[in-house]
MARZAKOL-644058 format. One record per residue (C-alpha): residue number from 1; residue in one letter; z negated, y negated, x negated. Coordinates in steps of 0.001 Angstrom, whole numbers, plus 524288, in hexadecimal, padded with zeros to 5 digits. Layout:
! MARZAKOL-644058
{NUM; 'a'; {Z; Y; X}},
...
! end
This chain:
! MARZAKOL-644058
{1; 'x'; {C0DE1; AFD31; A3379}},
{2; 'x'; {C17DB; AF4DB; A3AA3}},
{3; 'x'; {C2194; B002E; A3ABA}},
{4; 'x'; {C1719; B094C; A3FE9}},
{5; 'x'; {C140D; AFFD7; A4AE5}},
{6; 'x'; {C2262; AFEBC; A4E99}},
{7; 'x'; {C239F; B0D7B; A4E8C}},
{8; 'x'; {C17B3; B0E95; A5743}},
{9; 'x'; {C1D48; B04B9; A60DD}},
{10; 'x'; {C2A2E; B0C1B; A6115}},
{11; 'x'; {C22E8; B18AC; A63A2}},
{12; 'x'; {C1B85; B12BA; A6F09}},
{13; 'x'; {C283A; B0D8F; A74B1}},
{14; 'x'; {C2E6B; B1AF3; A73E7}},
{15; 'x'; {C2298; B20F0; A7A7E}},
{16; 'x'; {C22D5; B172A; A8590}},
{17; 'x'; {C3152; B1861; A8808}},
{18; 'x'; {C3163; B270E; A86C3}},
{19; 'x'; {C3E90; B26FC; A7FD9}},
{20; 'x'; {C444F; B23E7; A729C}},
{21; 'x'; {C4C5A; B1819; A6EC4}},
{22; 'x'; {C590A; B1FD0; A6F1D}},
{23; 'x'; {C56E6; B2346; A7D4C}},
{24; 'x'; {C54DB; B1562; A8240}},
{25; 'x'; {C5F7B; B0D4C; A883A}},
{26; 'x'; {C602A; B0042; A8EDC}},
{27; 'x'; {C5FAB; B063C; A9C4B}},
{28; 'x'; {C52E1; B0D48; A9ADF}},
{29; 'x'; {C498A; B0BB7; AA633}},
{30; 'x'; {C3FBF; B0178; AA20E}},
{31; 'x'; {C3217; B03BC; AA758}},
{32; 'x'; {C255C; AFC33; AA638}},
{33; 'x'; {C1849; B02C5; AA857}},
{34; 'x'; {C0A36; AFE44; AA928}},
{35; 'x'; {C0492; AF9F8; A9C08}},
{36; 'x'; {BFAF7; B0523; A9C12}},
{37; 'x'; {BFA76; B0FB2; A91AE}},
{38; 'x'; {BF816; B1AC9; A9B4D}},
{39; 'x'; {C038B; B16EB; AA3D6}},
{40; 'x'; {C0C13; B1517; A97D1}},
{41; 'x'; {C08D8; B22F2; A9398}},
{42; 'x'; {C0C84; B27D3; AA125}},
{43; 'x'; {C199A; B20E3; AA14D}},
{44; 'x'; {C1C0D; B253D; A9361}},
{45; 'x'; {C1B4B; B3366; A97CE}},
{46; 'x'; {C2327; B313B; AA434}},
{47; 'x'; {C2DFA; B296E; A9DBB}},
{48; 'x'; {C2EF9; B3324; A9299}},
{49; 'x'; {C3100; B3E26; A9C69}},
{50; 'x'; {C3B3C; B365C; AA3E7}},
{51; 'x'; {C4259; B3235; A979C}},
{52; 'x'; {C42EC; B403F; A92BC}},
{53; 'x'; {C4D76; B42F8; A9CCB}},
{54; 'x'; {C5A73; B3E26; A9718}},
{55; 'x'; {C5FB8; B3C11; AA4CF}},
{56; 'x'; {C55BF; B3178; AA780}},
{57; 'x'; {C576F; B233F; AA438}},
{58; 'x'; {C4D11; B2036; A9A3B}},
{59; 'x'; {C40C8; B18F4; A9E08}},
{60; 'x'; {C3A49; B0F8D; A94A0}},
{61; 'x'; {C2CF4; B0A8D; A97ED}},
{62; 'x'; {C2377; B00C3; A9273}},
{63; 'x'; {C16DF; AFB1C; A978D}},
{64; 'x'; {C17F2; AEE76; A9F33}},
{65; 'x'; {C1863; AE376; A9523}},
{66; 'x'; {C0BDA; ADC6E; A91EE}},
{67; 'x'; {C0988; AD087; A9A7C}},
{68; 'x'; {BFEC4; ACB13; AA302}},
{69; 'x'; {C015E; AD642; AAC7B}},
{70; 'x'; {C0BB4; AE06E; AAF8E}},
{71; 'x'; {C1042; AD7C4; ABAB1}},
{72; 'x'; {C120C; ACC33; AB191}},
{73; 'x'; {C1993; AD493; AA7C5}},
{74; 'x'; {C22D0; AD982; AB245}},
{75; 'x'; {C2510; ACC01; AB80B}},
{76; 'x'; {C27FB; AC6DD; AAA64}},
{77; 'x'; {C31BB; AD1E4; AA856}},
{78; 'x'; {C3874; ACF23; AB54B}},
{79; 'x'; {C39AA; AC0CF; AB1B3}},
{80; 'x'; {C3FF1; AC42E; AA4B5}},
{81; 'x'; {C482E; ACF99; AA98E}},
{82; 'x'; {C4132; AD980; AA107}},
{83; 'x'; {C3AF7; AE1B4; AABB7}},
{84; 'x'; {C3BB8; AF093; AAAAB}},
{85; 'x'; {C4275; AF981; AB470}},
{86; 'x'; {C35B7; AFF00; AB9B7}},
{87; 'x'; {C2756; AFBBC; AB81E}},
{88; 'x'; {C1A5F; B01E2; ABB96}},
{89; 'x'; {C0D38; AFAEC; ABD2D}},
{90; 'x'; {C1179; AF2FF; AC91A}},
{91; 'x'; {C06B3; AF00F; AD2F0}},
{92; 'x'; {C0A3C; AEE42; AE11F}},
{93; 'x'; {C0905; ADF73; AE192}},
{94; 'x'; {C11F0; ADDCA; AD5D7}},
{95; 'x'; {C1BA2; AE765; ADBA6}},
{96; 'x'; {C1BE1; ADF18; AE7F3}},
{97; 'x'; {C1E39; AD2E3; ADFD7}},
{98; 'x'; {C295E; AD92F; AD833}},
{99; 'x'; {C2F32; ADE45; AE4DD}},
{100; 'x'; {C2F60; AD0BA; AEAE1}},
{101; 'x'; {C360C; ACBC6; ADE9E}},
{102; 'x'; {C4039; AD68D; AE0B1}},
{103; 'x'; {C3DC9; ADC20; AD32E}},
{104; 'x'; {C3BC7; AEA43; AD764}},
{105; 'x'; {C4450; AF565; ADBFE}},
{106; 'x'; {C419D; AFB5A; AE958}},
{107; 'x'; {C3EB6; B09A3; AE684}},
{108; 'x'; {C408D; B0D5C; AF4BE}},
{109; 'x'; {C4F34; B0B4C; AF32A}},
{110; 'x'; {C5002; B1459; AE773}},
{111; 'x'; {C54ED; B2249; AE9C8}},
{112; 'x'; {C4A08; B2C38; AEAFF}},
{113; 'x'; {C3F30; B2264; AEDA3}},
{114; 'x'; {C3A46; B2937; AF9DA}},
{115; 'x'; {C3AB5; B3658; AF2F4}},
{116; 'x'; {C3275; B30E6; AE7E0}},
{117; 'x'; {C28B4; B2B6B; AF1A4}},
{118; 'x'; {C2732; B38BF; AF7ED}},
{119; 'x'; {C2740; B405B; AEB2A}},
{120; 'x'; {C1C44; B3808; AE58D}},
{121; 'x'; {C14AE; B381C; AF258}},
{122; 'x'; {C1341; B295C; AF2A4}},
{123; 'x'; {C190A; B25C3; AFFD8}},
{124; 'x'; {C0CD4; B1F37; B0544}},
{125; 'x'; {C08F4; B1956; AF842}},
{126; 'x'; {C15F9; B133F; AF541}},
{127; 'x'; {C16D6; B0CD4; B0297}},
{128; 'x'; {C0BF8; B0381; AFE46}},
{129; 'x'; {C1520; AFE9C; AF3B1}},
{130; 'x'; {C2088; AFA76; AFC48}},
{131; 'x'; {C241E; AEC16; AFD77}},
{132; 'x'; {C2D1A; AE719; B0817}},
{133; 'x'; {C32BA; AF4B1; B0A0D}},
{134; 'x'; {C35A1; AF685; AFBAD}},
{135; 'x'; {C2FC3; B0026; AF20B}},
{136; 'x'; {C3065; AF8D7; AE531}},
{137; 'x'; {C24FD; AFF9E; ADE98}},
{138; 'x'; {C2056; B0DA9; ADDB2}},
{139; 'x'; {C1199; B0F36; ADBAB}},
{140; 'x'; {C0E2A; B1704; ACF95}},
{141; 'x'; {BFFA2; B18DD; AD194}},
{142; 'x'; {BF4A7; B15E8; ADB08}},
{143; 'x'; {BE753; B13A1; AD514}},
{144; 'x'; {BDCA2; B125E; ADF5B}},
{145; 'x'; {BD25D; B0880; ADB41}},
{146; 'x'; {BC52B; B0EE4; ADD80}},
{147; 'x'; {BB6D5; B0DBF; ADA24}},
{148; 'x'; {BB212; B1561; ACE97}},
{149; 'x'; {BA38C; B1883; ACF29}},
{150; 'x'; {B9A12; B1D21; AC4BC}},
{151; 'x'; {B93F7; B2957; ACAC9}},
{152; 'x'; {B890E; B2985; AC09F}},
{153; 'x'; {B84E0; B1BA0; AC412}},
{154; 'x'; {B8651; B1E00; AD2B0}},
{155; 'x'; {B7D80; B29E8; AD1C3}},
{156; 'x'; {B734B; B21CB; ACAC8}},
{157; 'x'; {B733E; B18BA; AD694}},
{158; 'x'; {B71F7; B23D3; AE067}},
{159; 'x'; {B8054; B24DA; AE444}},
{160; 'x'; {B864E; B3271; AE471}},
{161; 'x'; {B9394; B2D4A; AE8F3}},
{162; 'x'; {B9C42; B218E; AE6BC}},
{163; 'x'; {B9989; B1623; AEFFA}},
{164; 'x'; {BA41D; B1419; AFA2C}},
{165; 'x'; {B9E53; B098E; B0300}},
{166; 'x'; {B9A00; AFBA1; B0088}},
{167; 'x'; {B8C21; AFF0B; B04DA}},
{168; 'x'; {B8B38; B09F4; AFAE3}},
{169; 'x'; {B8F92; B0096; AF037}},
{170; 'x'; {B85A0; AF67C; AF4D6}},
{171; 'x'; {B7AD9; B00CA; AF410}},
{172; 'x'; {B7F3A; B04D1; AE684}},
{173; 'x'; {B7FE6; AF691; AE25C}},
{174; 'x'; {B71F9; AF3F4; AE6D0}},
{175; 'x'; {B6D2D; AFF78; ADEC2}},
{176; 'x'; {B748F; AFADD; AD2B8}},
{177; 'x'; {B6F45; AED14; AD47D}},
{178; 'x'; {B616A; AF257; AD3ED}},
{179; 'x'; {B642F; AF839; AC695}},
{180; 'x'; {B6978; AEB2C; AC1A0}},
{181; 'x'; {B738D; AF2E7; AB9EA}},
{182; 'x'; {B81B7; AF042; ABCEC}},
{183; 'x'; {B88BF; AF026; AC9EF}},
{184; 'x'; {B8D12; AF9F6; AD3FF}},
{185; 'x'; {B9B70; AF616; AD3A3}},
{186; 'x'; {BA5C1; AEF2E; ACBE6}},
{187; 'x'; {BAB39; AE91E; AD845}},
{188; 'x'; {BB583; AE017; AD290}},
{189; 'x'; {BBE90; AE3B8; AC793}},
{190; 'x'; {BC0AA; AD63E; AC1A5}},
{191; 'x'; {BC5B6; AC89D; AC429}},
{192; 'x'; {BD448; ACB19; AC28D}},
{193; 'x'; {BDD79; ACB6E; ACE28}},
{194; 'x'; {BE05C; AD9D2; ACC35}},
{195; 'x'; {BD1F3; ADD3F; ACD04}},
{196; 'x'; {BD287; ADB85; ADBE2}},
{197; 'x'; {BD9D2; AE872; ADC0F}},
{198; 'x'; {BCCF5; AEE86; AD7C9}},
{199; 'x'; {BC30C; AE813; AE0C9}},
{200; 'x'; {BC611; AE05F; AED24}},
{201; 'x'; {BD341; AE685; AF074}},
{202; 'x'; {BCEED; AF4E6; AEFFE}},
{203; 'x'; {BC24F; AF162; AF71C}},
{204; 'x'; {BCA84; AEAA9; B0197}},
{205; 'x'; {BD3A2; AF66B; B02C0}},
{206; 'x'; {BC7A6; AFF20; B0497}},
{207; 'x'; {BC1F1; AF662; B0F30}},
{208; 'x'; {BCF12; AF469; B15F0}},
{209; 'x'; {BD3A6; B027F; B162C}},
{210; 'x'; {BDEB9; AFF64; B0CD3}},
{211; 'x'; {BE45D; AF43E; B14CD}},
{212; 'x'; {BEB63; AE9E8; B0C9B}},
{213; 'x'; {BE4D6; ADD89; B07C6}},
{214; 'x'; {BF207; AD69B; B07CD}},
{215; 'x'; {BFB42; AD8EC; B1318}},
{216; 'x'; {C07D7; AD217; B16FE}},
{217; 'x'; {C05D7; AC926; B0B45}},
{218; 'x'; {BF8B8; AC45E; B1064}},
{219; 'x'; {BEAAC; AC79D; B0D15}},
{220; 'x'; {BE4FE; AD22D; B15C0}},
{221; 'x'; {BD711; AD3D1; B10C4}},
{222; 'x'; {BCFF4; AC8E9; B1816}},
{223; 'x'; {BCA4B; AD295; B21CF}},
{224; 'x'; {BBED3; ADBE4; B23E9}},
{225; 'x'; {BC31A; AE4BF; B18C8}},
{226; 'x'; {BC402; AD947; B0F72}},
{227; 'x'; {BB686; AD4C7; B1395}},
{228; 'x'; {BB121; AE27A; B11AD}},
{229; 'x'; {BB647; AE3A6; B03CD}},
{230; 'x'; {BB2C7; AD5DD; AFFAD}},
{231; 'x'; {BA544; AD660; B05DE}},
{232; 'x'; {BA296; AE25D; AFD9B}},
{233; 'x'; {BA6B0; ADB3B; AF145}},
{234; 'x'; {B9EF6; ACF18; AF50B}},
{235; 'x'; {B9270; AD6BE; AF773}},
{236; 'x'; {B9398; ADDA3; AEA5B}},
{237; 'x'; {B950A; AD0A7; AE336}},
{238; 'x'; {B8AAF; AC971; AEB3B}},
{239; 'x'; {B8079; AD3B6; AE7DB}},
{240; 'x'; {B84C4; AD41C; AD99F}},
{241; 'x'; {B87AC; AE292; ADAF4}},
{242; 'x'; {B9403; AE0BE; AD30E}},
{243; 'x'; {B997F; AD715; AC95C}},
{244; 'x'; {BA635; ACF98; AC812}},
{245; 'x'; {BA5E7; AD0EA; AB95D}},
{246; 'x'; {BA4E0; ADDFC; AB277}},
{247; 'x'; {BAB08; AD983; AA5C8}},
{248; 'x'; {B9F09; ADD1A; A9DE1}},
{249; 'x'; {BA329; AEB6D; A9E7A}},
{250; 'x'; {BB065; AF177; A9BBE}},
{251; 'x'; {BAE38; AFA31; AA76F}},
{252; 'x'; {BA204; AF7B7; AAFB7}},
{253; 'x'; {BA335; B04F8; AB669}},
{254; 'x'; {BA38E; B0C61; AA9AA}},
{255; 'x'; {B98A9; B03D8; AA438}},
{256; 'x'; {B8FFF; B06E1; AAFF1}},
{257; 'x'; {B8F39; AF8A1; AB436}},
{258; 'x'; {B945B; AFCC4; AC19A}},
{259; 'x'; {B943C; B098D; AC92B}},
{260; 'x'; {BA194; B07A5; ACF55}},
{261; 'x'; {BAE36; B006D; ACC50}},
{262; 'x'; {BBC31; B0066; AD0F8}},
{263; 'x'; {BC4F9; B07CF; AC7CE}},
{264; 'x'; {BD293; B0DB2; AC785}},
{265; 'x'; {BD779; B1B08; AC32E}},
{266; 'x'; {BDC54; B1539; AB65D}},
{267; 'x'; {BCDFC; B1385; AB29C}},
{268; 'x'; {BCC15; B2240; AB1A2}},
{269; 'x'; {BD348; B22E7; AA4B1}},
{270; 'x'; {BCBC0; B1712; A9FA0}},
{271; 'x'; {BBEBB; B1D27; AA34A}},
{272; 'x'; {BC2B9; B2A23; A9D4A}},
{273; 'x'; {BC4C0; B232E; A905A}},
{274; 'x'; {BB9E0; B1919; A90B4}},
{275; 'x'; {BAF66; B1E45; A99EE}},
{276; 'x'; {BB11B; B2D0D; A9B5B}},
{277; 'x'; {BA2C8; B2F83; A9EB9}},
{278; 'x'; {BA2F3; B24D9; AA91D}},
{279; 'x'; {BAF64; B2A78; AAEEC}},
{280; 'x'; {BA81B; B3723; AB1B8}},
{281; 'x'; {B9F37; B2F6A; ABAD2}},
{282; 'x'; {BA9EB; B2831; AC237}},
{283; 'x'; {BABB4; B2AF1; AD0A5}},
{284; 'x'; {BB6C7; B251A; AD892}},
{285; 'x'; {BB38C; B1DEE; AE522}},
{286; 'x'; {BBB30; B16BE; AEFAA}},
{287; 'x'; {BBB7A; B0855; AF2A4}},
{288; 'x'; {BAEB7; B0590; AF9CE}},
{289; 'x'; {BAF19; B009E; B07CD}},
{290; 'x'; {BA534; AFC56; B11F2}},
{291; 'x'; {BA519; B09D3; B183D}},
{292; 'x'; {BA777; B11F1; B0C1D}},
{293; 'x'; {BB03E; B1ADE; B1414}},
{294; 'x'; {BB932; B240C; B0C58}},
{295; 'x'; {BC766; B20A3; B0A36}},
{296; 'x'; {BC637; B125F; B0647}},
{297; 'x'; {BD2A6; B0C4D; B012F}},
{298; 'x'; {BD3E8; B05FB; AF3F0}},
{299; 'x'; {BDE13; AFF07; AEBD4}},
{300; 'x'; {BE87D; B061E; AE42D}},
{301; 'x'; {BEB0C; B00D7; AD6BE}},
{302; 'x'; {BF92D; B04C3; AD648}},
{303; 'x'; {C0571; B01AF; ACE9E}},
{304; 'x'; {C13A3; B0537; AD0A1}},
{305; 'x'; {C20E8; B060E; ACA14}},
{306; 'x'; {C2C1F; AFCBE; ACD0A}},
{307; 'x'; {C3A80; AFBE6; AC99E}},
{308; 'x'; {C4017; AEE83; AC708}},
{309; 'x'; {C4C25; AEA7F; ACE9A}},
{310; 'x'; {C52CB; AE5FC; AC20D}},
{311; 'x'; {C52DA; AF3AD; ABC55}},
{312; 'x'; {C6061; AF88C; AB879}},
{313; 'x'; {C5BDC; B06A2; AB835}},
{314; 'x'; {C557E; B07B0; AC58F}},
{315; 'x'; {C5AFC; B1504; AC904}},
{316; 'x'; {C55EE; B1B42; ABC98}},
{317; 'x'; {C4902; B13FB; ABD58}},
{318; 'x'; {C4754; B1933; ACB2F}},
{319; 'x'; {C4A6F; B26F9; AC683}},
{320; 'x'; {C3FAC; B2580; ABC69}},
{321; 'x'; {C35D3; B20BA; AC68D}},
{322; 'x'; {C3984; B2BC8; ACFCB}},
{323; 'x'; {C3809; B35A6; AC4DA}},
{324; 'x'; {C2A92; B309C; AC116}},
{325; 'x'; {C24C9; B3056; ACEB8}},
{326; 'x'; {C2B29; B3C66; AD493}},
{327; 'x'; {C23BB; B4581; ACB6E}},
{328; 'x'; {C1515; B46A1; ACE6E}},
{329; 'x'; {C12B0; B4B0D; AC075}},
{330; 'x'; {C15F0; B3D41; ABC0E}},
{331; 'x'; {C0B9C; B380B; AC56B}},
{332; 'x'; {C0201; B4244; AC080}},
{333; 'x'; {C0433; B3DB4; AB28D}},
{334; 'x'; {C01FA; B2FA8; AB6FA}},
{335; 'x'; {BF51A; B33C9; ABD2E}},
{336; 'x'; {BF0FF; B3B49; AB106}},
{337; 'x'; {BF37A; B2FD6; AA802}},
{338; 'x'; {BEF44; B242F; AB03D}},
{339; 'x'; {BE5C6; B29E8; ABA2C}},
{340; 'x'; {BEC51; B2138; AC463}},
{341; 'x'; {BF0E7; B2883; AD0A5}},
{342; 'x'; {BFFBB; B28C5; AD230}},
{343; 'x'; {C048E; B225C; ADEB6}},
{344; 'x'; {C064A; B2ECB; AE66E}},
{345; 'x'; {BFF6D; B344E; AF23F}},
{346; 'x'; {BFE65; B4295; AEE53}},
{347; 'x'; {BF5B1; B41B5; AE250}},
{348; 'x'; {BEAF1; B4A37; AE82B}},
{349; 'x'; {BF42A; B53D0; AEEBE}},
{350; 'x'; {BFEE9; B5596; AE49F}},
{351; 'x'; {BFBAD; B6132; ADBAE}},
{352; 'x'; {C01CB; B5A05; AD024}},
{353; 'x'; {BF5B4; B5150; ACFB7}},
{354; 'x'; {BEB67; B5B65; AD38E}},
{355; 'x'; {BE6F1; B6012; AC637}},
{356; 'x'; {BE5EF; B5263; AC0A9}},
{357; 'x'; {BDE11; B4D24; ACC15}},
{358; 'x'; {BD4EF; B58E8; ACBFF}},
{359; 'x'; {BD233; B568C; ABDA4}},
{360; 'x'; {BD039; B47E5; ABF7A}},
{361; 'x'; {BC70F; B45F4; ACB0E}},
{362; 'x'; {BC5C4; B3736; AC944}},
{363; 'x'; {BD47F; B35A3; ACA1B}},
{364; 'x'; {BD497; B3EB1; AD5D4}},
{365; 'x'; {BCA46; B3633; ADC6D}},
{366; 'x'; {BD28D; B2A22; AD9FC}},
{367; 'x'; {BDEE9; B30D4; ADEDF}},
{368; 'x'; {BD7E9; B33F4; AEBAD}},
{369; 'x'; {BD78B; B254C; AEE80}},
{370; 'x'; {BE636; B2326; AEC85}},
{371; 'x'; {BE939; B2450; AFB32}},
{372; 'x'; {BDF5D; B1959; AFDC2}},
{373; 'x'; {BE438; B105D; AF2F5}},
{374; 'x'; {BEBE1; B0486; AF7A7}},
{375; 'x'; {BF442; AFC3C; AEE82}},
{376; 'x'; {BF1A4; AEDAB; AED20}},
{377; 'x'; {BF8B5; AE3E1; AF5A7}},
{378; 'x'; {C0731; AE284; AF2BF}},
{379; 'x'; {C076B; AD3CF; AF0F7}},
{380; 'x'; {C0E7F; ACBC1; AE6DA}},
{381; 'x'; {C02C5; AC2EF; AE43D}},
{382; 'x'; {BF8CF; ACD41; AE0D8}},
{383; 'x'; {BF2E6; AC52D; AD5E2}},
{384; 'x'; {BF08C; AB934; ADE66}},
{385; 'x'; {BEB6C; AC159; AE9C3}},
{386; 'x'; {BE18E; AC895; AE184}},
{387; 'x'; {BDD27; ABC65; ADA39}},
{388; 'x'; {BD973; AB71B; AE789}},
{389; 'x'; {BD189; AC375; AEA08}},
{390; 'x'; {BCA80; AC154; ADD1D}},
{391; 'x'; {BC6F3; AB395; AE17F}},
{392; 'x'; {BC21F; AB954; AEE5C}},
{393; 'x'; {BB89C; AC22C; AE73A}},
{394; 'x'; {BB418; AB75A; ADE22}},
{395; 'x'; {BB176; AAE31; AE999}},
{396; 'x'; {BA7D7; AB842; AEEA6}},
{397; 'x'; {BA0E4; AB93B; AE1B2}},
{398; 'x'; {BA126; AAB67; ADC6F}},
{399; 'x'; {BA2E0; AA278; AE836}},
{400; 'x'; {B9ACA; AA9EE; AF255}},
{401; 'x'; {BA5FC; AA9BC; AFC1B}},
{402; 'x'; {BA3DA; AB231; B080C}},
{403; 'x'; {BABA1; ABEBD; B089D}},
{404; 'x'; {BB390; ABAB7; B14B4}},
{405; 'x'; {BB6CB; AAD88; B0EA6}},
{406; 'x'; {BBADC; AB34F; B018C}},
{407; 'x'; {BC320; ABDA8; B083B}},
{408; 'x'; {BC9A0; AB3FB; B1172}},
{409; 'x'; {BCC74; AAA10; B06D6}},
{410; 'x'; {BD279; AB445; AFDE9}},
{411; 'x'; {BDADC; AB945; B0914}},
{412; 'x'; {BDFE1; AAB99; B0C11}},
{413; 'x'; {BE2DB; AA8E0; AFDC4}},
{414; 'x'; {BEA8B; AB581; AFCA2}},
{415; 'x'; {BF284; AB22F; B08BA}},
{416; 'x'; {BF64D; AA537; B0279}},
{417; 'x'; {BF9FD; AAC0C; AF5CE}},
{418; 'x'; {C027B; AB5EE; AFCCA}},
{419; 'x'; {C093D; AAB66; B04E7}},
{420; 'x'; {C0E58; AA498; AF8B6}},
! end
């Protein structure tokens, strides 16, 4: 049995690296990818194709080692000198932090960078990922965070469309309250710092027309847009039209406890496997606003790829990155496997993606929001900033703070955090 297990492990290793033991050498390009089976399958295919060309320096990849988070694993590796040459799964705040620590290579100084930007049609997108004039990260995907609605449950409440304004959601909430069965919305995603990416921040982006909530290293949401978004949340909680705790159900939207909830494109695959009948009833809607006008902004859950400055094989690692992202078929395969839109601006105009999007209308709906999806703030203290936002929301619910006071206090606390 032990031998069989060892053989299985060896087989997995060969699959992940895409090459045999005889082909490896000490100067292979070491790559870490997100610890996610779908993304590992994708990189397995891509690396195998790259490694099949004898002229290419071999790439070996593994998932980011287990730790409290990917960020913790990478920081541990940097401290011990065991970091890879390149890594995916880097969010914008962590990229900023690594850039300030001078751990990353500036792609803009690499030959062919501008050509790659134009070839992948990501000129506008990639500009949001520049720090101090440097391009130390290339975004891989942009996943707009949007409301998923149950069309069957909306119809039962007299709605033939997804709500787009606060007033429509209030009306829906009043009707649900009369039934004494569930809630209209899952408004908050949880109590962790990262959950603010799926409630207050996208609601603020929608109210503010995509303007930043952190600017020049200071909070920038203590304004009319911040009041608009937080007033909406406060009214939902004050009337008990939503709950802060949905832990009694694995998925309150699928269970029918709520009619709408914020979800990401990665949830399509999960619903296909776990809730296929519910998925047939899902309709995609924008972030609600006071006016409900079309074109509301939202947040982009997005990750990128970086190259560490300590890499001894930078030229070949850059060739690999260029090769991956200069061919739209590689981005199509990413979309097919993950459902997450590649970070490019031609998804709905490039014929390479046409057939797939026509056959997958939910993905096509999500892709239509990519131009309105804004990445989170590029700050090094993302965790501390968003923990403060969590406290802001909880002060509304548990301490009866007024909305202006809670907003102002959170803004001041964030300014102090960012000054340190």
